[in-house]
N, C-alpha and C positions, 0 to 999 in steps of 0.2 A: 504494500500500500504506500502511496505517496502522500506525505503529511506536511502541510505548511503550518509552522508554529509562529504566531505573532506575539510579541511581548514588548512592553514599554521599558523593561529592564532586563539586563543579561550581563554575565561576567565580561568585564572589559579585557581581561587577559586570563591565561590559565592560572587557576588558584585564587582568582578574585572572589570576594564574598558578596558581590552584587547578584542577587537572585540566582545562586548556583543551582537551585532546584529546577530551573527551566532547562539548563544544560543537562541536569540529571535525568529528566524525563525524556529529553531528546536522545541521549545516549541509550537509555533503556529501550526505547522504541526501535532504534537501529539494531540493537542486539537481537531483537526478535525478527529481524529480516525486513523491516520497513525502511523506506527511504524518507529522510527528514531534512527539511530546510528551516532555519530560523530567520525571521525578519524582525529586527528590533531597532530601537532608537540609537542613532549614532552618538558616540561620546568622543570628545577630542583626544582622549587617551587611547582610543581603540582603532583597529583597522576597519576600513569600510567593508572589506570582504576577507574572509579567512575560513580555514577549517579548524575547529577546536574539538579535539578528541574524535576526529572523523566526522563531525557534524558540520554541514555547510552553514555558514553564518553570513548574513547580509545586514549591514547597518544603514539606516535611512538618514541622510542629511536633511536638515530642516532650516538651516540658517548659515550665513557666511562664517568664515573662520573667526573665532573669538566671540561669537554670539550664541553658540549652542550651549546654553546654560541650564537647561532643564534638569540635567543630571549632576549638578554641582554637589548635591548630596543625595543620599539614598532614601529620602523621605517620601518620594512618590508623587504621582500626578495630583492627588487632592491638595497637597501642600503647595505644589507649583501653582495650582489654580488660585490659591489664596494670596499669592504674592502680588497680584494686580494685573493691570492691562498688558504689560510687556510679556509676562509669562503666559498669559492667556492667548496672546497673539502667537507666541512660539508654539503653544500646544495646538492651535488651529493649523499652523504651518506643518507641524509634524503629522497631524491627522490627515491633511490633504496629500502629503507625500507618501504616507503609508497606504492610503487608499489607492493612489496611482500605482504603487508597487504591487498591491494585491490584485488590482484590476488587470495588470499586465501578466502576472504570473499565476494567479489563482486557478485559472481554468486548466492548468497543467497538473493539478493535484486532485486527489480523491476527496480529501477533507481538509478543512482549515480549522486549526485549534487556536483560538484567541485567548490570551492570558491577560487578565485585568479587563474590566469592562470598557475602558477607553478604546482598546483595539477592536472590540466587538462592533463598534460603530463603522469602522472601515470595512470589516468583513460583511456587514449587512448592506452597506452602500453598493458594494461590488456585486451583490447577488442580483442587482437589476440587470447586469450585463452577462453574467455567467451563472451556471446552476450548481456550482460547487457548494455543498452544505458546510455549515460551520457549527462548532460547539464552543462554549466559553467556560473558562475556569476563572472564578472570582476568588480573590485571596484575602479580602478583609476591608482595608481602608477604601478600596474602590467602590464598595457598597456602603459601609457604615458612614463614611465621611460625606457621601454625596446625597443620600436619600433625604437628608434634612433640608436641602436647598432645592426649591421647586424646579429651577432650570436644569441643574445637574441631575436631579432625579429623573426628569423627562429624558435627558440624553442617555443616561444609564439604562433606563427602561427600554428605550428604542433599540439599543444594541442587544440587550438580552432577549427581547421579544422575538427577534428574527432568528435566534439560535435554535437549532434542533434539540440541543441539550444544554443545560447550564450546570456546571460542576462547582459545588461549593466545598471548601476545604474543611468545614466543620458543620455540625448540626445547627449551631447558633447562627452561622452565616447563611445557611439554607433557609432558615426562618426569615431572615432579613430579605433575602431574594424573593421569597414568596409574598412578602408584604408589598412588593412592587407590582403585584398582579401577575407574576409569572406562574403559569400552571404548575401545580405540585408534581404532576406526572412528568414534567420536563426537567425537574431538578434532581440531581444525584449528589451524594456526599462521598467524596474521595479525598483523603488527606494528602498532604504534601510529604514526599519521602526524602530519603538521603541515600547516598552510596555508603553502605556500612563499612567497606574497607577503608574509607577515608577517616573513620572515627573508631579506632581500635578500642576494645574494651580493656579498661584498667581497673580491676576490682580492689586495689590496695587502699585500705582505710587509713593508712598512715600517711595521709597527704598533708600538705601545708594547710594552716588555718587560713584558707583563702576563699573568698566569695567572688563570684564572677557574674558579670552581666555582659551580654552581647546584643547590639541592636542600634538602631538610629537614635540619636540623642534629640528626640522630639517629645513634646508634652505628653502624648498619649502613652509613651513607654513607661512613665512613672518613675524615672530614675531619681527625681527629687525625693520621692517617698523612700527609696532605698537608702539614700544618704541619711535621712532622718532615722531610719531603722538602725543604721550602723552605729549611731550614737548610743543606742541601747545595747547593741551586741557587744561593743568594745568594753563596756563596763563589766561584763562577765567573762569575756574572752579578750583580754587586752592586746594580745599579739595578732589578732585577726586583721587581714587586709582585704581591700576590695579592688578588683580589676574591672575597669569599664572600657570595653572594646567597642568602638564605633565613633561616628562623627554625626554632626547635625547642628541645627540652628540654636539648640539649647546648651551647647557645650560651655560657652563662656559663663552663662548663668549658673550652671552646675558646678563649675570650678570655683566660682565665687561663693556658692552655698557651702561647698566642702570646706573652704577656708574659714568662713564665718562660724561653722560648726566645730572648728578645731580638728578637722579630719585630714588636713593636707598631707600629713605623713603616713596616713593609712589608706589613702585612695590614689590609685594611679590611672590617669586617663591615657589610654594607649593608642587612641585613634583607630583608623582602619587597619586590620591585619589580614594576612593571607589565610586561606582556608586551612592550610597545614599548621600555621601558628595558632589559630583558634583551636584546632584539634588538640595540639600539644598543651595549651593552657587549660583546656577543659579537663584533661587527664591529671593535671597538677592540682586542680581546685577541689575544695571539699564540698562546696555547695554552689549550684547555679540558681540565679534568681531572675524571674521575669515579672516585674511588678506593674504590668500594663493596666491601664484603665479601659482599654479596648484592644482586642486582638483577634485576628481571623483564625490563626492556628498557633503560630509561633514555632516555625521549623527549627529554630535554635534549641528549643526544648528537646526535640527528637535527637539532635546532635549531642546534647548533654546526656540524655538517657543512654544512647549508644556507647558513650564514653565511660559509662558507669558512674556518672556524677549526679547525685540526688538533686531534685529540683523543688524549689518553692515558687509558686506562681499565684497570681491573682485569680479569683474565682469569677472570671469573665470570659465572654466570647468562646473561642475554641480551646482555651487552655485546659479546662477540666477534661475534655475529651482525650487530651494527650497524657496528662499526668495523674488523673484521678486513680487512686488505688496503689500507685507506685511512688508518688511524690506527695507534697503537702500543699493544699489549697488554702488561701487566706483571703479575707475580704479586701476588695480594692481600696486604695487610698487610705490604708491603715498602717502607719509605720510600726505601731506597737505589735500588731498581729504578724507583720512581716518579720520583725525581730524575733518573735517567739518561734516562728517556723524555722528560721535560720538556726537559732540556738538548739532546737531539738536535734537537728542533724549534727551540729558541732559537738554536742554533749553526749549523744547516745550512739555508741559505735555499733550496737546490734541493729538499731533502726537504720543507720547509715548503710550497713552491709546488705540488709534485706532490700532496701530501696535501690541500691546500686545493681544488685543481681536482677531484680524484677524489672528494673528500668531497661536494662539491656535486652532482656527477653521480649519486652513489649516492642522495642525498636525493631528487633528481628522479625517479629510476627506481623506487625502492622505497618511498618514504615520503610521497609526495604523497597527500593524502586522496582526491583524485579518482581515483587509481589503486587505493588500498586499499579504498575503499568498494564498488567493484565486486566485490571478493572477499567482502566482508561480505554484500552483496545475494545473491550466489550461495549463501551459507550459508542465508540466509532462504529462498531459492527451493527449495533441496533439502529443507528442513523442510516447506515448504508444497506441494511437488510441482509447482512452476511456474517454469521457467527460460527466459525469452525472450532473444533474442540481444542486445538492447540493455541488459540488466541491470536494467531497471525492471520490477519484478513488479507486476502488476495483479491483485488478488484479487477475485473476485466474491463473491456471497452464499455463506455457508457454512451 
């Protein structure tokens, strides 16, 4: 089968942590014998055309040199939209260029898989000119952040309405999709996976007293709450440290907050790191924390589970679906509850060991790409009306 994957975000180079799961699903689809091409937004740091792990990648330019600023951080399209008219104009330019690319190439593929609702608009517009069906995977902020604004809500709904199937990465996100008026029969829930070999299991409980966060430094990630929680944790575990991996518009404010709380010597802002370095740091850390106030799934939780690192996460969005029963869930925006969860893992080695072992087991059973991709292929097959037992859809002449 020939599959065209559309995405607003994609690794800029090998080992980059920008949306590595898009590359992951593309690789897994190719391993099953399918032919895959990815079309994504150009980034000044990336090649216009290349092969990455055998996957053909094309990046769409949308502005002259020096003006392609939509990916200056990894916060996503909803944040770019809020930056004002200039960013909105760039988004429109990218949308038009992406539509042109899909219009030119789409008829050569059996199915189009749009990632994030923004790319679904281009996929739907091109169906006026060719009959290639499309499915959409929504990841979180592309629905949560847009459905509260009437115009953005209409735009997102337009893209999703034309899709043959809409894949949500969590049950909570699926409910949000249905609230847009999308038929429940059209909505599937398939989580985002990882390549397990990139996150080796390290069950050693004698790790550093080190807490870790990975993600965009934006308001909805709740890192300010984690800093507040650390003031409570360090009173009982004075030697503990916090590693914050990622960049974003809130970094300066968070650094100032850490200094004001007297945590400067206990918190390290590491900026963006490679996938390999994130994997290494996870294996060194005692606890991983995701204190989001809103989250589609949180693929980094899966990376932590695979590494044997117990997780504490907010009881919101798709987080419970990932760590319930193997990690600790706490109320969102509660530094005290967050601190209590962290301390339970730091102080109870038996709880830590059980969570580490069960977490890896869950990652293997539910989030290995080679498992999840078969669910995705079955969605394709349902759309195309062809479902063989081995999961590899072979489409003849249409």
